[in-house]
MARLO-750006 format. One record per atom (N, C-alpha, C): residue in one letter; atom name; x, y, z. Coordinates in steps of 0.001 Angstrom, whole numbers. Layout:
 resn name       x       y       z
    A   CA       X       Y       Z
...
//
This chain:
 resn name       x       y       z
    M    N   27149  -49160   -1774
    M   CA   27210  -47702   -1362
    M    C   25791  -46895   -1124
    R    N   26089  -45845    -251
    R   CA   24875  -44775    -135
    R    C   24844  -44398   -1430
    M    N   23826  -43779   -2018
    M   CA   23048  -42991   -2394
    M    C   22959  -41703   -2039
    K    N   23466  -40240   -2562
    K   CA   23189  -39116   -2101
    K    C   21592  -39461   -2158
    S    N   21247  -38262    -884
    S   CA   19729  -38248    -873
    S    C   19296  -37088   -2006
    D    N   17984  -36543   -2439
    D   CA   17591  -36016   -3000
    D    C   17585  -34814   -2204
    T    N   17791  -33922   -3330
    T   CA   17707  -31947   -2509
    T    C   16263  -31682   -1945
    Q    N   15332  -32307   -2458
    Q   CA   14243  -32124   -1965
    Q    C   13979  -32175    -719
    I    N   14588  -33715      35
    I   CA   14248  -33549    1238
    I    C   14840  -32397    2354
    P    N   15999  -32199    2154
    P   CA   16491  -31205    2889
    P    C   16201  -29582    2660
    A    N   15774  -29600    1655
    A   CA   15348  -28364     984
    A    C   13853  -28422    2019
    R    N   12882  -29604    1912
    R   CA   11715  -29334    2263
    R    C   11705  -28930    4178
    S    N   13001  -29731    4344
    S   CA   13571  -29354    6034
    S    C   13731  -28253    6151
    Y    N   14442  -27569    5486
    Y   CA   15241  -26007    5641
    Y    C   13742  -25310    5704
    V    N   12743  -25431    5066
    V   CA   11447  -24792    4798
    V    C   10928  -24721    5826
    A    N   10669  -26106    6721
    A   CA    9747  -26200    7605
    A    C   10161  -25664    9129
    D    N   12059  -26051    8848
    D   CA   12864  -25387    9863
    D    C   12366  -23622   10368
    L    N   12903  -23134    9276
    L   CA   12541  -21809    9147
    L    C   10644  -21289    9475
    A    N    9922  -21764    8951
    A   CA    8328  -21668    9172
    A    C    8566  -21843   11175
    A    N    9120  -22783   11575
    A   CA    8773  -23448   12826
    A    C    9569  -22337   13753
    T    N   10420  -21239   13142
    T   CA   11148  -19870   14497
    T    C   10382  -18903   14119
    G    N    9491  -19451   13179
    G   CA    8846  -17574   13142
    G    C    8843  -16742   11783
    R    N    9997  -17462   10887
    R   CA   10499  -16716    9652
    R    C    9688  -17676    8272
    Y    N    9257  -16673    7498
    Y   CA    8087  -17209    6718
    Y    C    8987  -16705    5222
    H    N   10097  -16057    5118
    H   CA   10906  -15508    3734
    H    C   12141  -15812    4118
    F    N   12667  -16328    2858
    F   CA   14136  -16051    3006
    F    C   14228  -15883    1267
    S    N   16371  -16342     795
    S   CA   16410  -15748     -37
    S    C   17342  -17347    -709
    S    N   17251  -16931   -1978
    S   CA   17871  -18261   -3178
    S    C   19216  -18589   -2219
    K    N   19932  -17352   -2155
    K   CA   21389  -17466   -1710
    K    C   21216  -17868    -404
    E    N   20434  -17590     698
    E   CA   20134  -18134    2464
    E    C   20173  -19730    1775
    A    N   19113  -19997     926
    A   CA   19096  -21363    1101
    A    C   19899  -22149     312
    Q    N   20939  -21900    -801
    Q   CA   21407  -22419    -850
    Q    C   22881  -22505    -312
    S    N   23035  -21897     480
    S   CA   24021  -21708    1403
    S    C   23085  -23396    2878
    A    N   22407  -22781    2987
    A   CA   22054  -23595    3841
    A    C   21853  -25084    3622
    L    N   21545  -25599    2379
    L   CA   21814  -26689    1637
    L    C   23249  -27654    1066
    G    N   23831  -26260    1428
    G   CA   25184  -26639     793
    G    C   25114  -27448    -707
    T    N   24223  -26771   -1791
    T   CA   24101  -27374   -3323
    T    C   24364  -26235   -4179
    S    N   24486  -26635   -5284
    S   CA   24691  -25661   -6195
    S    C   23705  -24917   -6419
    A    N   23900  -23344   -7345
    A   CA   23141  -22512   -7310
    A    C   21680  -23929   -8101
    N    N   22106  -24206   -9429
    N   CA   21089  -24779  -10241
    N    C   20432  -25879   -9337
    A    N   20515  -26909   -8236
    A   CA   20546  -27561   -8054
    A    C   19380  -27200   -6525
    T    N   19817  -25868   -6322
    T   CA   19110  -25128   -5297
    T    C   17640  -24769   -6179
    K    N   18189  -24320   -7191
    K   CA   16767  -23723   -7826
    K    C   15994  -25099   -8079
    L    N   16205  -25741   -9011
    L   CA   15329  -27269   -8912
    L    C   14696  -27682   -7873
    A    N   15303  -27700   -6267
    A   CA   14907  -28023   -4990
    A    C   13593  -27275   -4987
    L    N   13758  -25606   -4935
    L   CA   12393  -24862   -4721
    L    C   11845  -24892   -5596
    N    N   11748  -24991   -7185
    N   CA   10570  -25289   -7937
    N    C   10118  -26186   -7521
    R    N   10395  -27481   -7183
    R   CA    9594  -28528   -7048
    R    C    8346  -28484   -5557
    L    N    9240  -27691   -4559
    L   CA    8668  -27116   -3866
    L    C    7602  -25875   -4212
    A    N    7539  -25343   -4717
    A   CA    6585  -24223   -5538
    A    C    5213  -24766   -5760
    K    N    5749  -26024   -6998
    K   CA    4616  -26727   -7482
    K    C    3791  -27737   -6530
    Q    N    4551  -27705   -5452
    Q   CA    3964  -28178   -4427
    Q    C    2588  -27360   -3455
    D    N    2858  -25929   -3824
    D   CA    2368  -24823   -3295
    D    C    2893  -24641   -1607
    L    N    4203  -25056   -1466
    L   CA    4654  -24946     -72
    L    C    5212  -23551      -7
    I    N    5953  -23244   -1016
    I   CA    6731  -21694   -1412
    I    C    6333  -20844   -2450
    A    N    6367  -19709   -2624
    A   CA    6081  -18877   -3783
    A    C    7147  -17900   -3995
    S    N    7719  -17120   -4859
    S   CA    8782  -16428   -5208
    S    C    7986  -14827   -6074
    P    N    7457  -14237   -4826
    P   CA    6887  -12816   -5296
    P    C    7762  -11902   -6360
    A    N    9570  -12285   -5476
    A   CA   10135  -11436   -6540
    A    C   11509  -12047   -6756
    R    N   12104  -11922   -7927
    R   CA   13403  -12371   -8559
    R    C   14097  -12884   -6985
    G    N   14551  -14268   -6766
    G   CA   15873  -14316   -5333
    G    C   15097  -14436   -4396
    F    N   13477  -14290   -4159
    F   CA   13066  -13797   -2943
    F    C   11908  -14963   -2563
    Y    N   11921  -15430   -1568
    Y   CA   10693  -16418   -1450
    Y    C   10093  -16481    -167
    V    N    8504  -16736    -191
    V   CA    8022  -17047     831
    V    C    7334  -18463     898
    I    N    7031  -18871    2476
    I   CA    6718  -20134    3033
    I    C    5349  -19744    2777
    I    N    4176  -20791    2381
    I   CA    3050  -20761    2295
    I    C    2496  -21587    3438
    P    N    1480  -20832    4909
    P   CA    1097  -21570    5622
    P    C    -103  -22607    4963
    P    N    -406  -23283    5609
    P   CA   -1690  -24189    4866
    P    C   -2597  -23190    4972
    E    N   -3320  -21962    5565
    E   CA   -3982  -21768    5687
    E    C   -4356  -20618    4450
    Y    N   -2821  -20270    3983
    Y   CA   -2897  -19228    2425
    Y    C   -2532  -20403    1251
    R    N   -2741  -21838    1410
    R   CA   -2445  -22683     181
    R    C   -3167  -22514   -1114
    S    N   -4679  -22141    -889
    S   CA   -5729  -21258   -1666
    S    C   -5243  -20271   -2548
    L    N   -4344  -19460   -1946
    L   CA   -3780  -18083   -2477
    L    C   -2308  -18577   -3217
    G    N   -2008  -19232   -2830
    G   CA    -611  -19740   -3428
    G    C     417  -18764   -3221
    S    N     -11  -17860   -1978
    S   CA    1522  -17208   -2220
    S    C     945  -16899     -32
    L    N    1856  -16047     204
    L   CA    1263  -15257    1230
    L    C     563  -14015    1407
    P    N    -290  -13904    1923
    P   CA   -1114  -12286    1583
    P    C      43  -10956    1596
    A    N    -367  -10018     600
    A   CA    1436   -8974     510
    A    C    1491   -8359    1762
    D    N     120   -8406    2316
    D   CA    1163   -7072    3622
    D    C    1829   -8198    4655
    Q    N    1600   -9510    4360
    Q   CA    2694  -10238    5225
    Q    C    4353  -10419    4787
    F    N    4712  -10171    3760
    F   CA    5882  -10061    2930
    F    C    6661   -8835    2491
    I    N    5459   -8051    2445
    I   CA    6018   -6436    1154
    I    C    7055   -6009    2326
    P    N    7209   -6115    3806
    P   CA    7971   -5520    4724
    P    C    9058   -5900    4827
    A    N    9012   -7408    4885
    A   CA   10552   -8249    4678
    A    C   10754   -7990    3387
    L    N   10391   -7844    1792
    L   CA   10814   -7696     758
    L    C   11456   -6283     786
    M    N   10705   -5234    1181
    M   CA   11411   -3986     917
    M    C   12505   -3663    1974
    D    N   12601   -4354    3083
    D   CA   13521   -4389    3728
    D    C   14505   -4641    3427
    R    N   14512   -6256    2703
    R   CA   15800   -7328    2399
    R    C   16427   -5953    1009
    Q    N   15652   -5335     139
    Q   CA   15505   -4554    -993
    Q    C   16522   -2835    -540
    G    N   16117   -2589     892
    G   CA   16601   -1437    1466
    G    C   15864     -86     960
    L    N   14566    -681     722
    L   CA   13718     652      94
    L    C   12671    1258    1519
    P    N   12591    2714    1223
    P   CA   11895    3053    2452
    P    C   10626    2732    1705
    Y    N    9184    2665    2392
    Y   CA    7722    2226    2044
    Y    C    6894    2353    2840
    Y    N    5558    2410    2502
    Y   CA    4169    2442    3322
    Y    C    3042    1669    2855
    A    N    2033    1390    3286
    A   CA    1119     367    2548
    A    C     500    1775    2518
    G    N    -749    1890    1401
    G   CA   -1034    3298    1566
    G    C   -2186    3328    1004
    L    N   -3275    4342     114
    L   CA   -4190    4252    -452
    L    C   -5125    3379     -18
    L    N   -5843    2579    -613
    L   CA   -7164    2044    -703
    L    C   -6559     874     864
    S    N   -5395     561     459
    S   CA   -4858    -871    1093
    S    C   -4931    -146    3036
    A    N   -4073     871    2790
    A   CA   -4066    1822    3849
    A    C   -5717    2228    4404
    A    N   -6904    2938    4264
    A   CA   -7908    2944    4383
    A    C   -8675    1654    5425
    Q    N   -8251     561    4697
    Q   CA   -8604    -640    5120
    Q    C   -8120    -583    6901
    Y    N   -6679    -690    7082
    Y   CA   -6293    -883    8218
    Y    C   -6837     520    9431
    H    N   -7585    1428    8770
    H   CA   -7715    2167    9631
    H    C   -9774    2223    9495
    G    N   -9866     996    9285
    G   CA  -11746     840    9192
    G    C  -12503    1117    8454
    A    N  -12125    1773    7015
    A   CA  -12472    2019    6272
    A    C  -12795    1366    5212
    A    N  -13077     156    5120
    A   CA  -12894   -1349    4483
    A    C  -14675   -1011    3316
    H    N  -14795     -62    2917
    H   CA  -16065     147    1973
    H    C  -15513    -518     875
    H    N  -14593    -352     266
    H   CA  -14560    -823   -1321
    H    C  -12713   -1152    -686
    R    N  -12957   -3344   -1057
    R   CA  -11507   -3666   -1047
    R    C  -10917   -3454   -2115
    P    N   -9321   -2965   -1997
    P   CA   -8623   -2999   -3443
    P    C   -8712   -4504   -3945
    Q    N   -8238   -4544   -5251
    Q   CA   -7928   -5895   -5911
    Q    C   -6487   -6522   -5248
    E    N   -6010   -5382   -4998
    E   CA   -4440   -5311   -5017
    E    C   -3973   -4756   -3942
    F    N   -2607   -4867   -3492
    F   CA   -2107   -4392   -1904
    F    C   -1629   -2806   -2578
    Q    N   -1505   -1946   -1936
    Q   CA   -1018    -545   -2651
    Q    C    -347    -265   -1716
    V    N    1377     199   -2235
    V   CA    2248     226   -1734
    V    C    2732    1524   -2257
    M    N    3073    2583   -1318
    M   CA    4098    4223   -2369
    M    C    5630    3393   -1608
    V    N    6193    3899   -2638
    V   CA    7349    4001   -2301
    V    C    8457    4874   -3278
    G    N    9029    5126   -3048
    G   CA    9915    6563   -3750
    G    C   10511    6459   -4923
    K    N   10606    5719   -5502
    K   CA   11105    5385   -7321
    K    C   10048    4542   -7959
    A    N    9801    4124   -8970
    A   CA    9121    3323   -9635
    A    C    9477    2029   -9803
    R    N    8474    1149   -9365
    R   CA    8845    -545   -9731
    R    C    7666    -763  -10103
    R    N    8241   -2412  -10858
    R   CA    6703   -3287  -11200
    R    C    6066   -3779  -10393
    P    N    5132   -4100  -10902
    P   CA    4008   -4324   -9708
    P    C    4363   -6437   -9648
    I    N    4034   -6505   -8243
    I   CA    4023   -8470   -8464
    I    C    2983   -8833   -8067
    A    N    2751   -9942   -9384
    A   CA    1973  -10891   -9052
    A    C    2172  -12234   -8958
    C    N    2062  -12806   -7881
    C   CA    2418  -14405   -7182
    C    C     911  -14786   -7076
    S    N     884  -15539   -8188
    S   CA    -730  -16726   -7911
    S    C   -1734  -15628   -8483
    V    N   -2524  -15620   -7220
    V   CA   -3657  -14459   -7263
    V    C   -3379  -13614   -6381
    V    N   -2484  -13071   -5899
    V   CA   -1963  -12000   -5016
    V    C    -914  -11290   -6176
    R    N   -1701   -9608   -5578
    R   CA   -1278   -8995   -6347
    R    C    -811   -8153   -5086
    A    N     270   -6786   -5817
    A   CA     432   -5410   -5617
    A    C    1018   -4314   -6325
    S    N     431   -3214   -6069
    S   CA     890   -2227   -7061
    S    C    1536   -1338   -6194
    F    N    2649    -770   -7067
    F   CA    3883     528   -6110
    F    C    3801    1676   -6998
    F    N    3259    2421   -5832
    F   CA    3060    4039   -6601
    F    C    4073    5001   -6130
    V    N    4507    6190   -6709
    V   CA    5456    6871   -6276
    V    C    5218    8137   -5699
    R    N    5847    7783   -4568
    R   CA    5015    8809   -3639
    R    C    6391    9819   -3185
    K    N    6766   11131   -3677
    K   CA    7379   12490   -3544
    K    C    7507   12960   -1709
    N    N    8583   12792   -1360
    N   CA    8346   13592      31
    N    C    8022   12286     889
    L    N    8346   10792     544
    L   CA    7778    9913     949
    L    C    8460    9293    2600
    I    N    9601    9847    2967
    I   CA   10601    9947    4092
    I    C    9249   10558    5428
    D    N    8603   11806    4448
    D   CA    8113   13017    5853
    D    C    6701   12459    5853
    V    N    6136   11325    4960
    V   CA    4692   11240    5291
    V    C    4256   10478    6442
    P    N    3687   11054    7168
    P   CA    3341   10145    8868
    P    C    2819    9270    8449
    K    N    3153    7876    9214
    K   CA    2895    6615    9075
    K    C    2563    6197   10917
    Q    N    2426    5231   10351
    Q   CA    2228    4248   11692
    Q    C    2609    2885   11710
    T    N    2885    1951   12835
    T   CA    2870     793   12762
    T    C    1780    -302   13132
    F    N    1488   -1246   11972
    F   CA     638   -2179   12614
    F    C    1070   -3568   12631
    N    N     693   -4333   13403
    N   CA    1154   -5931   13466
    N    C     420   -6459   12439
    T    N     546   -7727   11911
    T   CA     225   -8433   11068
    T    C     797  -10138   11468
    P    N     137  -11014   11145
    P   CA     638  -12660   11474
    P    C    2271  -12792   11413
    R    N    2537  -11971   10366
    R   CA    3976  -12569    9661
    R    C    5118  -11399   10518
    G    N    4231  -10085   11385
    G   CA    5266   -9051   12030
    G    C    4968   -7957   11835
    T    N    5027   -6945   11443
    T   CA    4734   -5515   11353
    T    C    4861   -4656   10309
    I    N    4057   -4125    9771
    I   CA    3681   -3095    8733
    I    C    3598   -1988    8789
    Q    N    4389   -1226    8023
    Q   CA    4544     514    8041
    Q    C    2800     933    7288
    V    N    2264    1772    7768
    V   CA     896    2418    6677
    V    C     708    3851    7768
    S    N     236    4337    6291
    S   CA     482    5704    6279
    S    C    -333    6070    7421
    T    N    -812    7201    8107
    T   CA   -1855    7644    9045
    T    C   -3129    7941    8545
    P    N   -4032    8054    9302
    P   CA   -5347    8294    8683
    P    C   -5475    9604    7680
    E    N   -5006   10515    8337
    E   CA   -4612   11569    7610
    E    C   -3959   11522    6067
    A    N   -2505   11152    6246
    A   CA   -1809   10783    5091
    A    C   -2468   10181    4270
    T    N   -3265    8888    4662
    T   CA   -3679    8077    3688
    T    C   -5257    9400    3042
    A    N   -5920   10081    3717
    A   CA   -6650   11237    3031
    A    C   -6217   11761    2119
    V    N   -4976   12290    2360
    V   CA   -4205   13041    1365
    V    C   -3938   12557     159
    D    N   -3306   11414     320
    D   CA   -3266   10126   -1045
    D    C   -3993    9878   -1495
    L    N   -5116    9768    -809
    L   CA   -6333    8882   -1797
    L    C   -6506   10084   -2972
    V    N   -6365   11807   -2102
    V   CA   -6822   12759   -3016
    V    C   -6060   12825   -4382
    G    N   -4947   12785   -4023
    G   CA   -3758   13028   -4874
    G    C   -3691   12066   -6171
    Y    N   -4321   10580   -5841
    Y   CA   -4132    9376   -6431
    Y    C   -5799    8902   -6873
    H    N   -6117   10226   -6975
    H   CA   -8092    9666   -6801
    H    C   -8423    9012   -8685
    N    N   -7266    8806   -9255
    N   CA   -7506    8247  -10748
    N    C   -7142    7176  -10746
    R    N   -6189    6877   -9305
    R   CA   -5865    5051   -9380
    R    C   -6184    4367   -8345
    V    N   -7723    5176   -7752
    V   CA   -8075    4336   -6610
    V    C  -10062    4442   -7085
    G    N  -10248    4677   -8036
    G   CA  -11594    4658   -8380
    G    C  -12764    5804   -8707
    G    N  -11806    7035   -8409
    G   CA  -12425    8199   -8926
    G    C  -12698    9257   -7614
    L    N  -12957   10621   -7717
    L   CA  -13188   11455   -6989
    L    C  -14632   10295   -6355
    D    N  -15910   10044   -6728
    D   CA  -16952    9650   -5755
    D    C  -16343    8583   -4840
    Q    N  -15109    7774   -5410
    Q   CA  -14878    6606   -4297
    Q    C  -13968    7258   -3626
    V    N  -13285    8363   -3837
    V   CA  -12612    9035   -2641
    V    C  -13580    9354   -1254
    A    N  -14273   10333   -1670
    A   CA  -15394   10848    -915
    A    C  -16285   10192    -120
    T    N  -16630    8612    -918
    T   CA  -16969    7874     386
    T    C  -15778    7108    1513
    V    N  -15111    6980     647
    V   CA  -13634    6341    1882
    V    C  -13509    7445    2968
    L    N  -13377    8751    2253
    L   CA  -13336    9656    3076
    L    C  -14396    9931    4358
    A    N  -15661    9654    4115
    A   CA  -16465    9327    5085
    A    C  -16529    8136    5725
    D    N  -16009    7185    5300
    D   CA  -15559    6024    6370
    D    C  -14526    6256    7364
    L    N  -13430    7419    6609
    L   CA  -12383    7683    7550
    L    C  -12082    8918    8782
    A    N  -13513    9322    8189
    A   CA  -13942   10889    9081
    A    C  -13625   10484   10818
    E    N  -13997    9520   11125
    E   CA  -13961    9504   12674
    E    C  -12530    9891   13664
    T    N  -11639    8747   12142
    T   CA  -10133    8853   12673
    T    C   -9508    9781   12423
    L    N  -10213   10765   12000
    L   CA   -9044   12346   11594
    L    C   -9096   13005   12447
    D    N   -7490   13673   12660
    D   CA   -7501   14831   13841
    D    C   -7170   16125   12852
    P    N   -8139   17021   12824
    P   CA   -7989   18553   11937
    P    C   -6451   18614   11608
    D    N   -5467   18792   13324
    D   CA   -4734   19472   13260
    D    C   -3712   18755   12395
    K    N   -3753   17557   12511
    K   CA   -2885   16395   11748
    K    C   -2913   16114   10826
    L    N   -3858   16272    9720
    L   CA   -5240   16695    8349
    L    C   -3814   17612    8143
    A    N   -3944   18689    8433
    A   CA   -2638   20213    8034
    A    C   -1329   19893    7994
    I    N    -927   19389    8925
    I   CA     443   19157    8346
    I    C     619   17640    7856
    A    N    -478   16613    7920
    A   CA      94   15849    6421
    A    C     126   16421    5368
    A    N    -785   17301    5254
    A   CA    -885   18038    3917
    A    C      10   18874    3557
    Q    N    1066   19155    4363
    Q   CA    2148   19744    3797
    Q    C    3399   18856    3079
    T    N    3052   17589    3113
    T   CA    3961   16603    2499
    T    C    3355   16695     876
    A    N    2485   17291     581
    A   CA    1854   17128    -770
    A    C    1569   18261   -1566
    P    N    1534   18851   -2652
    P   CA    1085   19130   -3778
    P    C     158   20291   -2508
    I    N     101   21550   -2668
    I   CA   -1252   22694   -2175
    I    C   -2537   22186   -2718
    M    N   -2242   21899   -4195
    M   CA   -3630   21321   -4861
    M    C   -4335   20307   -4282
    W    N   -3592   19352   -3213
    W   CA   -4260   18297   -2838
    W    C   -4950   18662   -1824
    A    N   -4681   19184    -943
    A   CA   -5295   19982     472
    A    C   -6754   20622     225
    Q    N   -6859   21581   -1575
    Q   CA   -7626   22470   -1773
    Q    C   -8897   20986   -2094
    R    N   -8554   20042   -2755
    R   CA   -9677   19290   -3171
    R    C  -10165   18224   -2154
    L    N   -9184   18208   -1084
    L   CA   -9286   17519     -89
    L    C  -10365   17556     714
    G    N   -9922   18959    1269
    G   CA  -10819   20060    2119
    G    C  -12333   20305    1523
    Y    N  -12717   20457     320
    Y   CA  -13779   20301    -732
    Y    C  -14573   18931    -110
    L    N  -14085   17922    -449
    L   CA  -14555   16631    -395
    L    C  -14942   16341    1105
    L    N  -14384   16661    1676
    L   CA  -14422   16549    3260
    L    C  -15821   16792    3587
    E    N  -15838   18098    2939
    E   CA  -17400   18765    3140
    E    C  -18232   18340    2281
    R    N  -18265   17431    1432
    R   CA  -18780   16613     629
    R    C  -19613   15433    1208
    A    N  -18289   14685    1788
    A   CA  -18604   13193    2714
    A    C  -19069   13668    4324
    E    N  -19986   15255    4573
    E   CA  -20175   15812    5761
    E    C  -19281   15573    6867
    A    N  -18444   15976    6645
    A   CA  -16818   15650    7481
    A    C  -16394   17300    7697
    A    N  -16985   18049    7674
    A   CA  -16605   19594    7391
    A    C  -15541   20465    8928
    D    N  -15765   19422   10075
    D   CA  -15199   19698   10913
    D    C  -14138   18975   10890
    K    N  -14031   18288   10038
    K   CA  -12781   18015   10244
    K    C  -11661   18380    9393
    A    N  -11941   19435    8800
    A   CA  -11237   20217    7653
    A    C  -10799   21489    8190
    T    N  -10865   21900    9402
    T   CA  -10718   23347   10082
    T    C   -9466   23770   10137
    G    N   -8184   22765   10299
    G   CA   -6699   23500   10099
    G    C   -6561   23306    8477
    L    N   -7125   22412    7896
    L   CA   -7078   22470    6092
    L    C   -6777   23263    5323
    K    N   -8634   23934    6230
    K   CA   -8865   25158    5459
    K    C   -8226   26272    5947
    S    N   -7288   26625    7160
    S   CA   -6262   27935    7323
    S    C   -5297   27309    6730
    Y    N   -4748   26164    6698
    Y   CA   -3513   26041    5886
    Y    C   -3863   26819    4615
    V    N   -4772   26111    3671
    V   CA   -5117   26325    2226
    V    C   -4864   27841    1942
    Q    N   -6016   28118    2937
    Q   CA   -6031   29978    3105
    Q    C   -4854   31134    3005
    E    N   -3645   30138    3763
    E   CA   -2297   31155    3907
    E    C   -1680   30750    2783
    H    N   -1770   29529    1937
    H   CA    -818   29004    1179
    H    C   -1128   28576    -421
    A    N   -2482   29111    -635
    A   CA   -2943   28418   -1681
    A    C   -2975   29917   -2483
    R    N   -1948   30146   -3540
    R   CA   -1630   31210   -4515
    R    C   -2985   31270   -5552
    D    N   -3021   30085   -6031
    D   CA   -4089   30153   -7023
    D    C   -5236   28985   -7062
    A    N   -6415   29402   -7496
    A   CA   -7667   28469   -7996
    A    C   -7182   27489   -8509
    T    N   -7609   26501   -8173
    T   CA   -7106   24980   -9356
    T    C   -8397   24488   -9642
    A    N   -9007   22840  -10225
    A   CA   -9610   22724  -10672
    A    C   -9790   21527   -9572
    L    N  -11371   21034   -9314
    L   CA  -11423   19859   -8642
    L    C  -11216   18520   -9077
    L    N  -11426   18328  -10599
    L   CA  -11285   17416  -11151
    L    C   -9861   18156  -11878
    P    N   -8691   17472  -12195
    P   CA   -7780   18037  -13121
    P    C   -7790   17745  -14298
    S    N   -8364   16601  -14853
    S   CA   -8776   16263  -16177
    S    C   -9632   16661  -16881
    A    N  -10624   17517  -16031
    A   CA  -11782   17820  -16887
    A    C  -11691   19446  -17224
    S    N  -12606   19855  -18005
    S   CA  -12352   21563  -18633
    S    C  -12864   22654  -17401
    R    N  -12662   23445  -17170
    R   CA  -13232   24305  -16087
    R    C  -14006   25349  -16409
    K    N  -14664   25482  -17721
    K   CA  -15405   26047  -18353
    K    C  -16915   25742  -18099
    G    N  -17184   26736  -17227
    G   CA  -18675   26874  -16353
    G    C  -18561   26500  -14920
    A    N  -17258   26522  -14589
    A   CA  -16976   25778  -13324
    A    C  -17626   27039  -12328
    V    N  -17975   26460  -11380
    V   CA  -18508   27238  -10139
    V    C  -16807   27633   -8977
    R    N  -16662   28735   -8860
    R   CA  -15515   29015   -7892
    R    C  -16110   28786   -6533
    N    N  -15466   27776   -5716
    N   CA  -15153   28062   -4086
    N    C  -14399   28460   -3515
    E    N  -14622   29576   -3023
    E   CA  -13450   30584   -2794
    E    C  -12969   29960   -1014
    D    N  -13851   29543    -499
    D   CA  -13143   29017    1188
    D    C  -11924   28159    -141
    W    N  -11833   27474   -1117
    W   CA  -10903   26320   -1070
    W    C  -10437   26807   -2220
    K    N  -10205   28256   -2757
    K   CA   -9978   28207   -4006
    K    C  -10108   27120   -5055
    L    N  -11326   26839   -5566
    L   CA  -11442   25526   -5740
    L    C  -12699   25936   -7245
    D    N  -12282   25482   -8585
    D   CA  -13333   25493   -9467
    D    C  -13923   23958   -9466
    I    N  -15149   23863   -9309
    I   CA  -15815   22828   -9158
    I    C  -16391   22969  -10532
    N    N  -15378   22029  -10948
    N   CA  -16048   21215  -12547
    N    C  -15845   19857  -12375
    A    N  -16504   19529  -11035
    A   CA  -17514   17637  -11775
    A    C  -18158   17708  -10444
    E    N  -18829   16718  -10791
    E   CA  -19993   16495   -9575
    E    C  -19539   15295   -8460
    V    N  -19748   15552   -6906
    V   CA  -19108   14342   -6937
    V    C  -20584   13579   -5875
    E    N  -20480   12386   -5787
    E   CA  -21957   11746   -4847
    E    C  -21046   10319   -4187
    P    N  -20959   10664   -2585
    P   CA  -20289    9890   -1933
    P    C  -21489    8921   -2102
    E    N  -21156    7362   -1630
    E   CA  -21665    6664   -1987
    E    C  -22745    6345     -70
    Q    N  -23721    6139    -311
    Q   CA  -24354    6029    1426
    Q    C  -24211    4424    2058
//
């Protein structure tokens, strides 16, 4: 009597066949259907492959195939599976903040986590040494984006101008105002003054006030001309450069309607 083969063998073949077609992600339900096994048997087979570092699961029911060059990571890099995961979950997103800045050539400080902007709160991802954090961004759909190629497809990334706006708005999540000014100096060559003013309209006016001043500190005042016109037309009140600090003794910058209550020094 011929014995039934171990499910690990067809599971491994299934994964290899997917990779051969250029697809590096799948769901547990897709695997179960392809293998023709029960949910428990499928889970056991996939767990065995995960222990061999052939696959990983960055989210429940969602698996990625790990090519040999990424075995040391124990996962695909985040930018190679986030688009598929967001698409599968029907969630709009874009890579933002320091992760976006890297796409635009500002690699001054590599983030320890891949930073993703989404419309509602969700938990961070930890898959072996790969990390992804999510930040809620209002007006997510309206934020200017562009598409970049990755080894496994494409990814949506905020434009240089939208990245600059977000960095200011989330300064406390990317290392502070000094860090933001440093990255802005790296981004400056890619910024279009008119597009910057348009991108600023997707965020609170206070972000634009702070951004203009920080661009001047980063010796990129020429990139802030459109932003200055926007601020002077729409900013009704003065705001603090550093929201968490006292304004006592602060000096008012009239151009940006900004109370300078913190020292900002971009790294050279």
